[in-house]
N, C-alpha and C positions, 0 to 999 in steps of 0.2 A: 544443747546447753541449757541448764536451768537459769532462772533469772538472777540468782545470786552469783553464779559463775559469770554470767553476761555482765553484771555490774562490775565485778572485779576486772574483767577484760577491758572495760571502758577506762578504768583508772590506770591500768597498766599501759594501755595504748597512749594515754595522755601524759605519762611519766616522762620527764626530761632527763633524769639522772640525779636531780636534786629537789625538784618540786613537780607538781602536777598542773598542767595547763587546764583551765576551765573547759576549753574545747580546742580542737586543732585548727579551727577556721577563724572565728571572730575574736577569740581571746587567747593570744599566743604568749602572754606574760604571766607573772604570778600575782594573783589577787589576794588581798589580805583575808577577808572572811571566807572566801572560797577555800583557801588552804586550811583554815580551821575546820570547816565542814568535811573537807576531803580527808584530813588526818583522822577524824573520828571514825569514818567508815573504813578507811584502809587499815586501821589498827586491828580490826577483827581478823585479818589474815596476813598482814605484813607490818608488824609493829615497828620494825627498823626503819622502813621508808616513812611511816607515819611520823616518827620522831624527826627524821631528816627534813620532812616537809616544813614543820614548824621552826626548826633550827635555821633553815635557809631563809625563811621570812624574817626572823628576828636579827639576822646578820645585817639587815638594811634598816633596823630601827634608828630613828633620829636621836640625837643627843638629848632632846627634850623628853624622850620616852615615847613620843608618837610612833606608832607603827603605820607606815604609809599604806594607802589603799592599793597601790600598784608598785611592784618591783619589776622594772623592765629587763627583759632578757636581751643582752647585747647580741646574741646570735640570731634573733628574729629580724626579718627584713624591716628596714626603716619605715616602710609604708604599710606595715601589717596591721597597725592599730592607730586610731586617731581619737584623742590627742596623745601624741607620743612624747618622749623626753625632751624633744626640741621645743615643744610648746610649754610643757610644765617648767622647765629650767629650774628644777628644785635645788640645783647646786648653788643658786643665789643665796640660799639660807646657810648661815654658818653652822646650823644644827643638822643639816642633811649629811648622810653618810658619804664619805669620800670614796669615789670610784664606783659607786652604785647609783644608777639612775632610778629615781622613784617619782611618784606623784608628790604633791605637796599637801594632801589632805589624808584623813584617816577613814576607817570603816568601823562597824560595830565590834566591840572588844570581846569577841567570842573565844579568845585564845587560851585563857586560863582554864575555862571549862573544857576546851578541846584537849589541852595538855593532860588534865586529870583523867579524861576518858581514855586517852592513849595509854597512859600508865596503867590504868585498870585492866587493859586488855593485853598487857605484856605477858608472853608465855613464861612459864617458870624459869627457863634457862636464861631469860633476858631480864629478870626482875632487878638484878643488881645494876645492870647497864641502864635500865629505864629509870631507876631511882637516881643514879648519878646524873643522867640527862635532866631529870626534873629539878635537881638541885642547881644545875648550871642555868636552867631557864628561869627559875623562880625570880631572881633579881630583875630580869628583863620584864617579866610579867607584872611585877610590882611597879616598875617604872612606867609601864603602859597605863596602868590604872591611876597612878599618881598624876600623870600628865593630864588626864581628863578632869581630875579633881582640882588641879591648880590652874590650868590654862583655859578650861572650857566652862567654868561655872561663874559667869559674870555677876549673877545676882546673889551668890552665896546660899543658894537653896539646896545644895547637895545634888543638883542635877546638871548634867553636861549638855551644852548646846552644840548643835552641828551648824556649820557655816556653808554647807553646800548640800543639795539633795543627794549627790553621789555618796556623801558620808553616811547616809541612812542605809545604803544598800538597796533601798526601794526607790530608785531614782525618780520614777515618773508617777509616784503615788498621788492620788487626789488629795491626800492629807496635806500636801504642800501647796495646793493650787491657789488658795487665796493670797498666800504670801509671794509665791513665785510669780504669779501673773502681774503683780504690782511692779516687778523689776523692769524698768525700761532700759533697753540697750541703746546708748547714744549712737547716732549715725557716725560711721567711721570707726567705732570702737573696736571692731574686729576685722582682721584682714580676711580676704577670701579663703575659704577652706572647703575641703571635701570630706564628707562623712563616709568613713569606711564601713560603718555598720550597715549601711543601705546596700552595699555590694553583696551582702550575704543574708539579708532579711528583708521582707516586704516593708515598705514605708508605713503601711497601715498598722503594723505590729510594733513600731518603734516610736520613741518620742518625736514630737513634731519638730520641724525646722525652727520654729519660734522658740520652743523650749530649749533646743540645742544651742541656739544663740545665747540664751540666758545661762546655760551651763558654762559655756566658754567665757562669757563675760565675768561671771563670778571667779573663774580661774584667773583671769587677767588681773582682777582687783587684788587677789591674794598674792599673785606673782609680783605685782608692782610694789608691794611692801616687803618683798623678799620672805614671804611666809612668816613674818613676825606675828606670833600668836596674839599678843596684846593689840596690835594694830588691826589684825583681821577681825578679831572678836569685837573690837570697839567700833568698827566701821562697816562690817559686812551687811549688805541690805537683806541677806537671808540669814536669820539667826533663830533657830528653832530648837525647842526642847521636845524630843521625840520619845514617846512612851516606850517604843520597842527598843531603841538604842539604849535607853537608860535601864530597862529591865534586863537586857543582856549584860550590861555593865554590872548590875547588882548580882546577877546569877554568877558571873565570873568572880566577884568578890567572895561569894560563898565557896566557890571552887578553890580560890587562893587560900582560904582558911584551912581547907582540907590539905592542900599541898604544903602549907606551912607546917602542919602537924607531921607530915611525912618526912620533911627535910630538916626538922629540928628548929624551925623558926617559930615565932609567936603568932598564933592565929587570931589573937584578940583584936589587933588593929583592923584586920579584914572583916571580922564580924561587926565591928563598930562602923566601918565604912559602908557595909551592906545595910545596916540599920539606918544610916544617914540617908542613903539613896531611897530606901523604903519610905522613910518619913516624907521625903520630898515628892515622891511619886503620888502618894495618897493625898498630901496636902495641896500640891500645886496642879496636878494633872487629872485627878478624879473630879468630874463635873456631875454632881449629884442629880441635877434636874435632867440630865441626858443619860444618866446611869452608864457612863462611858468615860474611859481615859481619853483625853484629847491632847493633840499636839499644841504646844504653846509658842506662839510667835512673840518673841521677846521685844522685837522692834515696835510692834503695835500693842503689846500686852494683851493679846487676844488668844483665847482657847478656840481651836478650830473644830467645827462640828462634824466634819466629814466622817462617815462611818466606814472605816477601813480596817484592815487587819492589824495595823499598828496599835489599835485600841486594845487588842487582846494580849499584847506582849507582856504586860505585868503579871500574867499567870505564871511567869518564870520566877516570881517572888514567892518563896515558900511561906512567908509570913503575911501574905495578903489576907485581909479579913474575910471570913466566910460570906458575909452578905455581898461583898464586892465580887468574890468568885462566883457566887450564884447569879448575880446580874450579868456578868460576862458570859457565863454559860447559857443563860436565856437568850442573849443576843446571838451567840454562836449557833443555837438551835432554832433560831427564827427563820422565816422565809428569806430574809436578806442574805444569810450565809449558809443555810441548810435547806435549800429548796428540794422539793420532791416532785419529780416529773415522771409520772408513770413508773415509779420505782427506781429510776435512774438518778443518781446524785454523785457529783464529783466534788469533794471537799478539799480545801476550804477556799472559796473565791477570795481574792484580796481586796474586793470592794463590794459594797452593798449591791446585790443583783437587782434591787428595785429602784436604784438611783437612775435618774434620767440619763446620766452620762456614763453609766456602766458600759464597759466594752470588754467582751470576753477574750479578745485577741491582742489588745494593746498593752504590752508590757505589764506594769503593776496596776493597771486600771480595771482589773477583773480576773485575769487568769489565775489558775492554781499554780503555786510553786512548791516544790518539795521541801525547800529549806524553811519556809514559813509553816508548812505542815509539821515538819520535824520539831520546830520550836514550840508550837501549840501542843503537840503530842507530849513533849516533856512537861510543859506547864500543867496540862490536865492530869497527867499521871500523878504528879506530886501533890495535887489537891484531891485525889481520890476519884476523879471523873474518868475512870478507865473505860467506861462504856463509850463515851465520846472519843476518847483517845484511840480506842480500837477501831472505831469507824473511820478515823482519819488514816490509820495505817491501811485498812482494807481499801479505801478509796485510792490511796497512793499506789498500792499494788496493782489495782485495776487500771489505773492510768498508765503505768509502765507496761503492763501486759498489752494494753491496747495500742500504745503509741511509742514505746521505747523510752530511753533515757533522755528525754527532751529537756530543754531549758525551762519551759513552762507549758501549761496545758489549758485548753479551752474548757471552762467548767460546765458548759452546756452540752458538748458532745464528746469531750475527752480527747480531742485531736491535739497533737503536739505542735509546738511553735518554738521559734528561736533556734538556737544551736541544737544539733543532734549529738548523741554520745557526750552528754554534758556531765562533767565530773561530779559536781555536788549532788546532782540528782542520783547518780549511781552510788555515791558514798553514803548518802543519807538513807537511801533505800536499803542498803546493806545493814545499817545500824538499826533502823526501825524493824526490819524483818527478823534479824538475829535476836533482838531483844524481845520481840513479840512472837517468837517462833511457835510456841505452843498453840496460839490461836491462828496465826497467819501463815505459818510455814507450810502445812500440808497442801495448801492451794497453789503453791508456787511452781510446781513442776509440770 
């Protein structure tokens, strides 16, 4: 079986009938941005299921427009994942969907971009069905984007704030350390709990117990106000403007402009929204003296200096000024993110390899992830840096060839970590390879 066939087999094995599990062991439910990534890859060979993937997710959209980070599968064992619906209690919010158990937070809004890619890959005999699907989904995608603009922009800067590290998708990134480490969990604030993730992964690879306490504490604070956005944003001790989250939001606005043109809607509001986010990114998050986009802690009004992969996210902005693009690429090609060890290099580590606390195996604190590789690949290609984009694809292919479709990879030796047969790794591998087939394809068999 060649690697493309193997990737499709992973997605098919994780298919539940309406959505794709991230993995069969650790992640038995539907995750928001996972489904976006999965739909993009699956669309190359099964556009019908790719459409159903996103449609199923949006059936659980909140009345506010928020797309929850998790939609819980009632068929999964109650103890299969922690924290489960009994901890989240999202039904306390009047905006939560009735009869669907979800989390009470969101994740990066990749979905308009994913929907556009799914439609682009529809085979000729499905074009009419795909366009009808896109027309049905469009108002929900608009509502998702509007939610971020209205409920998550407390400073009116055009940028959305996240209220929990889980909303970033990069849960354990050092980008949040200075803010997250300041959160003190009061004694007795949390009942005893058991971490299910440690049943299936080494503790050394996962967030620490202290960080997990903080994760759950933030959950309880949002739950205590019934997930009311104004109260959560007004009081959350963690309130961060993330460059990557906002760059994905901007990228999806550009996708919505294209979708609007396809379904007969006006693309102008989406172009204006993208420009508004662009202006905020450059004005608020670009720190000239560091030549870097920095996360912004709104509580302390501080831009955080950690050199992580979130700083490269604004490459997704097609209007990013060329001097800023050049500065990002210099950092991407520096020894911090592009090391050369006897000719071996695995791109792109999620944290500066020269940092004292770089960890090649602990979650987002150093390992390579194929979803961040995929995002950078897209950003680099649209700015004409196909040389570096091709290197990222080649490295991704080599990691999969060496270690399979793992959740993430050690950038020093290429070993795989986390879940095996991980869905977004398989899906994004398909997309990168198929789109780059002229250069990467012959080496796959």
